[in-house]
Each structure stands twice: as structure tokens, then as C-alpha cells.
N, C-alpha and C positions, 0 to 999 in steps of 0.2 A: 344399513350399509348404502354408502354413496352410490349413485349411478355411475356407470362408466363414462369417461369423457367423450365429447363428440369428437368427429374426425378432425376438426380444427385443434381440438386440445391434444390430439395425439402428437402434433409437431413438438419435438423437444424443446423444453425449455420456454414453452408459450406460458408464461406464468399466468397472464391475464385469463386465458381460456382455462387452464387447467384448475385453477382455484376457483373459478366461477362454477365449475361443474362438479367439483366436489365439496365446496364450501368449507374447507379446512385448512389448517396450518399445514404446508407440506412436509414438514419434518417431525414435529413432536409439539407438546405444550410446553413453551417456554418457562423457566424457572422465573417466579416473581421476585425473589430475594436476590437472585444474581443480576436481574436486570436492574434493580435498585442499586446495587454496588456498582454497575457499570455506569449508571448515571452519575453517581457521586464521583467515581474515578476520572471519567473523562471530562466532566465539567471542571473539576480541580486542574487537570492537565492543560485544558483550554485556558484557564485563568492564569496559569504559571506561563504558559507560551505567549499569551498576549502581554503580559507584565515584561518578560524578557525582551521581546521583540520591540516594544516601546522604548525600554531603558537602554538597550544597545543599538537602537536604530537600525535593526537587520530587516530590511524591507523585504528581501527575497524569501524570508521564512514566514511571512505572514499567511502563507497557506497552511501552516500547521495549526494555528488556533482555529481556523475555520475547518480543518479536519477532524480536530478534537470535538468541536461543537457539533459537526455532523454525527460523529459517532454517539455522542450524548444524546442527540436527537432520535438516533437510531434505537439506542437502548430504551428511551421513552416509549417508542412505538412498540418495542418488544415487550414493555410492561403491560401495554394495552392488549397485545396478543396472549399474554398469560392469562387474562381473564376472560377472553372471548377469542377464539381462534378462528371465527368465521369472517373477520374483517378483511376482506381480500385487498382492498386499497391500501390498508394499513400495512400489510405484508409487503407489497409491491414497493411502497414508498421506503419502507425500512431496508429493503434489500438494495434499493438504489443508493440510499445514503451511506450504508456500510461499505458498498462497493466503491463509490466515489471518493469517500474519505481515505480508503487504502490506496487509491491511485494518487491522491494528493501527497500522502507520505512518500511514495516512491518518487515523485517528481522532486520534492523537497531534498530527499537524499541525494538524488542524482545532481542537483544544482550544487549542493555542498561538495560533493566529489569534484565536480568541475572547478569549483574555486580552489579546492585543496591543491589539485594539479597545478592550477596557474601560480599558486602561491609558492610552492616549494621546487617546482621543475626549473632547472636552468634553461635559458632561452635556446641553447645549442640542442638540448634534448627534447624540445617541444616539437615532436614529429610522430607520425604514425607508426614508424617502426618501433619507437619507444613505448608509445602510450597504446598502441593498438587501435586507436580511433583517430580521427582528425582532430587536432587540438582544439581548433576554433569551433568544432561542432560537436563536442562531446554531449552537451545538454541536448542538442536537436536531435542527435542520432539515438539516444537512450530514451528520452522522454517521447520522441516521435513514434518509435517503435511500441512504447507502452500504450500510447494513445490510439494506436490501431487496433491492438488487443481490447482495450476498453471500449472502442467503437463496436467491434464485433460482439462483444457481451451484451451491450445494449441492444443491438439488432436481434440477437439471438434470444433476448429475454421476452420478445413479444410486445414489447412497450412501443417500439417505433413501427414495426411492420407486422401484418398477420396475414397468414400464419407464419411463425418465424421459420427461417431455413433449418433444416435438421442439422443438429450438432454445432451451430455457428457461434453459440456462446461457449460451447467447450473449446473450440478453436481458439476463441479468443483468451480464454483462461489459459490454455497452453501457451499462447504467445506471451502473455504476461509473465507466466512462470519462467519462460526461457529468457526473456529480458531481464528479470530480477536476478536469475541465477547468473547470467553473463555479467550483470552489474556486480554482483558480490565477488566474483572472480577477479574482475578488473580493480575493485578497491584493494581486495587483499594482496593481489600481485604487485599494484602500485606501492603499498605501504612496504613490501618486501624489497623492491627493487630501489626505492628511495633511500631506505635505512642502508641497504648493502652499499650503495654508491655514495652515501653521505651527502646528498644534494644540498641539504640544509646546513651551511657552513657555520652559522651562528648558533651556539648552543641552546639558547633560549628558544629560538625559532625552531630548532630541531626537536626539543622536547614537547613544545607546544603542538607541533604538527604531528608528532607521534601519538600524543594523547588524543587528538581530534581523529586522526586516522584510524586507531585502534577501535575507538567508540562507533566510527562510521562503519568498520568491518563488521562489528557484532550487529549493527543495525540492519546491515544489508542481509546477513545471513538470516535474521528474523524475518525479513521481508520476503525472502525465498521460500521459508517455511509457509508463510501466508500463502504465497502462489501455489504451493503444492495443495494446500487445503482448499484453495478456490476451484482448483480442477476437479478435486474429489467431490465438492459440493455440486458442481455442474454434472458430473457423471451420476451421482446419486439421484439428481433430479430426473435425469432421463430414465433411469431404472424405474422410478416411481411412476412416471407417465406411461411407461410401457408395461407396468404391472399394477393395474388399479387394484384398489382395496379389496381384499378377499382373493387374490389370484397369487399370493406368494406361495411359495414352495420350498422345500427342504433343499432341492438340488440348486436353486438360485436364490438364496437369501438375500434380503435387503442389506445395503450398506449400514455399517454402525453409525454414518452421518445421518441417516434417516431415523434410526431408532433411539439414539442418545444425544444429548445436548452437549456433554462435556467435550467432543472434538471441536465444535465451534468455538468454545472458550478458550481450549488449551492451544489450538493450532491457528486460530484467526484473530479473536479479540485480544487475547493475552499478549501476542507479538505486536499488535497495534498499540497496547498500552506501554509495553516495554520500550519500543521505539520511541514513542513520545517521552518516556521517562528518561531514556539515555540522552535524547537531545536537550532535554532540560539540564540534566547534570553536566553535559559537555556541550554547552550551547555555543554554536559556531560563531555567534557575534561577539563572544568574549575572546575566541581565538583568532579568527581571520582578521586581516588588516581592514581599516576602514573603507578603502575603495572597492573592496569585493562584497560589500554588504547590501549593495542595491541589486535591483532586477538585472541591470545590465552594467556592462565595463567594457573597456576598449578591446576590440577584436584580437589585438596582439598581445593583450594582457600585460600586467606589470612585470618588470625585470626583477629577476631574483637579487635581493639585497636593497631594492628601493622601497620595499615595504616593511613596517615592523609588525609584530604580533598585535592585533587589535585589542582593545580593552575598553571598558566602560568609560575610564576616566579620558580617553583620547577623544 
């Protein structure tokens, strides 16, 4: 039986101190086979996103190949942990890679939503009353709030400061979950009102924007599911720290997140893979007008009707 963590290790989510004191993987022994599948899937998705970004010259989505490659690298480290769970540094690096890659997914989807808004919203309706956020600051508001949550998670992990403030990472995860939930609601609402009000008068633009919007809606819901799982993981880690090995009891059993690997794959890694796959099938670079494919575009945005649906040929 491992010794009880030191007082510093008792600080919730101080992964460095806790793993050093127990010398064990905090959840379970990862599956070797599933890790191999994850490596293959995320490497393939990284290759597809890289090819599409280059082919369509979609600059702002170059974050997605990076996210997929980070996930593939994280699965490689998970493979290492399946053979030896005592690699503390490997666990910490894997956790950071998978967390950052999920954040990049969120940023990419939010940037796509902003561009969809500017593409089909008539100029006279580009206001806070209609869109619920300042039109010129959609990306800044959403991504900025997410980055605050990401920063809290990093600080609460014990990688930046020790001992980590109690429950700081959980607060960050809750903020991310809230931001992604609000983002999902914004996307679904926007697609509903844009269809009801028939903003996109051109039939081709209307059909293309609805396809992209529906894909973005599904992806945003998957992102919200990932956010819920992230909170459960942080809560489970706090439980494990407060109940060292051997102190479990029937009245306060451990979370299934601690005892089984399937929740991580079903509610975290699978949503990540599905989001990347959805963006491959409905790649924004094929739908959005060319002026919206860069990192930046005019603050006032293009006027409705001045842009046509983007395509590889244009």
C-alpha cells in the first residue's frame, strides 16, 4: 500500500505532489489496445485537417491539426502509462496535452461561429439585442472566457504554483463547462432565428449556411459533453486525494471515473474525435467565403450579399 500523501499533496489537484507521493496512475491502468486505436484515429484526423487547411487555404483553422496532433501525442503517452503507471512526468504531460487540445477545439469552433454570424446576418441585425453578444467581439468574449477557465485549470493542477489553491482547477473546469454550454445555446439559437427570418436570401447561400450551422450545432453539443466530463474528472481527483488508497468505504464510494476507463473514452476522447470528424466532413473552408478564412477580417465584417459561398475552386 502506498504511503499517505504529504500535507502539500493534500492540496486538491496538485498532480505533481500527489503522483510523486503515491507513484501510481491516479485513475486506473490504461488500455494498451485503446491507446493504439486513439493514436491511429487522431493521427489520421490530423493528416486530414492539415490537407484540407492547405487545400482551401483556411488559415484560422490551422489550430485543429495542432489539436489532433496533441491528442495523438497524448495517446502515445497513455500507451506508455499502460505499461508502467509509475511515470509521473508522463502522466502530467499527457494531461496537459489532452486539456490544451480540447481548448483548441473550443477556440476553433467559436471562431467558426463568429464567421458564420458575419456571413449571413444582415447588417441591420448585427447588434447585441439580436445576437446576445457584441457582434465585433464574439470571438473575444467566448474565447476570452474559456481562456480564463483554462488558466485556472493550469494553476490548480500544481504545475505553475505549489501548493495549488484548493478547488481552483474545479472552478476552471466549471467555467469552461459554462462557456461551452452558453456557446452551444448561442449556436442553436442563431441557426433557429436565421432560418425563421430567412436572412440568407440566396438559396445556395441559405442551404450551405444551414449545413454548416447544423454541423456546428452538433459539434458544440459534443463540446459541452466534454466540459461536463472535465468537471467530473477534477471532482474525482479531489476525492482520490482526500481518500488515500485503503481509506475507501461503502458510504462514500469512489467515482466511476476513478475505477473505470470507459467514461474517459465515451465522454471525453470520443467527443473530441467526433468534433474533428464533423469538421472534416463539413469543412468550413469549403462553405465560408474566402475573405472569412483568415485569422482576421474587417471589424465591420462583409455586407450580406457581397460574398458568395467559398469553395476550393475560387
